[in-house]
C-alpha positions in Angstrom: 40.8 265.3 89.7 41.0 262.2 92.3 41.7 259.0 91.0 38.4 257.8 91.7 36.5 260.6 89.1 39.3 259.0 86.7 38.1 255.6 87.8 34.0 256.4 87.0 35.3 257.9 84.0 36.9 255.2 82.2 33.5 253.5 84.0 31.3 255.1 82.0 33.3 254.2 78.6 33.3 251.3 79.3 29.4 251.1 80.1 28.2 252.6 76.8 30.2 250.9 74.5 29.0 250.6 71.5 28.1 254.3 71.4 30.7 257.1 70.5 31.8 258.9 73.4 34.5 261.1 73.8 35.9 263.1 77.1 37.6 266.2 76.9 39.9 267.6 79.2 40.5 271.2 77.6 43.6 271.8 76.6 45.1 268.6 78.5 43.7 264.8 76.1 40.9 263.5 74.7 40.0 260.2 76.1 37.7 257.4 74.1 37.6 253.5 73.9 37.0 250.7 71.3 34.7 247.7 71.1 36.5 246.8 69.1 40.0 246.6 70.5 38.5 247.0 73.2 41.5 249.6 74.3 41.0 253.0 75.8 43.1 255.9 73.6 44.4 259.0 76.0 45.3 262.0 73.0 47.7 264.3 74.6 46.2 267.0 73.0 49.8 269.3 73.4 52.5 266.5 71.7 49.3 265.1 69.4 51.0 261.4 71.0 48.8 258.9 71.7 48.6 256.5 74.0 47.1 253.1 73.7 45.8 251.8 76.7 45.1 247.7 76.2 43.3 247.5 80.2 42.0 249.4 83.2 44.0 249.5 85.4 46.3 250.6 83.3 44.0 253.2 81.9 43.6 254.3 85.2 47.1 254.8 86.2 48.0 256.6 83.2 45.4 259.0 82.9 45.8 259.8 86.9 49.5 261.0 86.3 48.7 263.2 83.0 46.9 265.0 85.2 48.5 265.5 88.3 51.2 266.6 86.4 49.1 269.3 84.8 47.4 269.8 87.8 50.9 270.9 89.7 52.3 272.9 86.8 50.0 275.2 87.7 
């Protein structure tokens, strides 16, 4: 997944902040945006680890890194 695709995914979550949307990349992660706390929550499915990102840039960087690391393992 390219960095542009990651950015678009985050933008969609922020644009529809009044809805509950969870992006799922099967076998890898769930991504959710909380309007109340204005944070992105990333749940890594293999470990159950929850990563809270407090801004858009941080979320982009972490997501892009996780996705690229998983693609390199294949």
